[in-house]
C-alpha positions, 0 to 999 in steps of 0.5 A: 634237123641234125646238128649243124657246123658249128654247134656243140656236141653234147655232153653224152655218156653210153656203155661200149661193147665191153660194158664201160661207160665211154664219156667222149672228150671232145677237145681233140677230133673225134668222128661219131657215126650213127648207124642203123643196126648191128650185124646188117650189110651196111652197117657191117660194111661201114664198121669193118670200113672204119676198123680197116682205116682204124690206124691211119684215124689213130695215127691223125689223132682221131677217135672214131666212135659208132653209135646205134640203138643196139644194147651193149651185148648186140654191140659185143657179139658184132665187134667180136665177129667184126674185129671191131677195135673202137667204142660201138657205143649202145644207145637203147633208150636213143639218148645219144641219137636225141642229143645229136638230133639225129633222124629216126627212122622205123625206130632206128638212127639215120645213118649220120656222121659228125666230125667234132673238132675242140668240142664243136661240131665241123662237119655232118654228114647225112644219107650216107652210103656205107660202102667208102663214108670211112676214107672219104671222112678221113679224105675230108679231115686232110684236105680240109686241114683239121688233120694231117697225115705226114709224120 
């Protein structure tokens, strides 16, 4: 069972696609989406759509992280091929998967997204359809008043 709204976000660290260790700062608003595998159709769609919405997320003060059990080299190739500019966190040992209590299927993380606000889980999306998910999460953030897109 994944973390639930109200649970504290776990303190984690992992290498990104550039080989830099990233320790997410949960004090603001973050979206952490877990996906099964780099360079597969659904995961590519999801990453490309988060990338397409990235400027809007950033304008709203939201940090986006993608996480899979692929290693940093796989993330680097994936990010380069599809122009991914947000952090893709490498979790080959499943430490982040375990910290967020994300279900696994055939050794990979199930598609699960967390919204973290001020150190606590605000929302959890399970059984995610990758097509349209990035826009849906952003719309939910605005609709619930977590962020505003007004200048």
